[in-house]
C-alpha angles and dihedrals in degrees: 000000000000115000121240094260089058091050092051090048091051092046092050090047090050092049089048090052092051090048092053091045093056091046090054091045090053090060092048103054121077096199111102093213091050092048089052093048093048089050090051089048092049091054092048091053090048088054089052091051089050090049092050092048091048091051089049090057099040093038130237092298085076087074082079115172097356109158123192108238134188108256112193116245111207087190092219096134092051090066100042126090125210131033095126096118136028101195101134092346123171122229090265094051089048091053091050090049091051095045092051091048092050089046091054093047093049091050092048093053094042090051094046089049091054090047099056128074092197104106095204090051088047091055092050094048093045088053092051091046089052092050090051090049088053091053091049092051089050092053095041091052092048088049090050093049100041107029107023099041091047091059 
């Protein structure tokens, strides 16, 4: 079993990867709204990385009063196809890309939390899974408001 420092390092690397992915996505889409959204998501992932690095320095006690909460899942991304590329993507395609990415990240952290017996690591991973679920909810809500309600 991986020690907590290794878990912090993997989580920070995953957040950096997500940040870089959104930065790259921002340059690939031509839609101004999609570029703005990708920029916002890139910044949020960078904040997650900084949070993880801060927790690694201060220790898991820095999670403080984190409480796992139920974040709704509209399950829109689970029923959509596409989102694998952003070259010339529309706003709708960009939303699908981002929803799928957040869905994968949430699943990764949730699975990792279940796989560790270290309670402090579980709390960190559950917090990250919850944050990714919040991102997914934000994107699914936007998709519902902009794409589904227009059709």
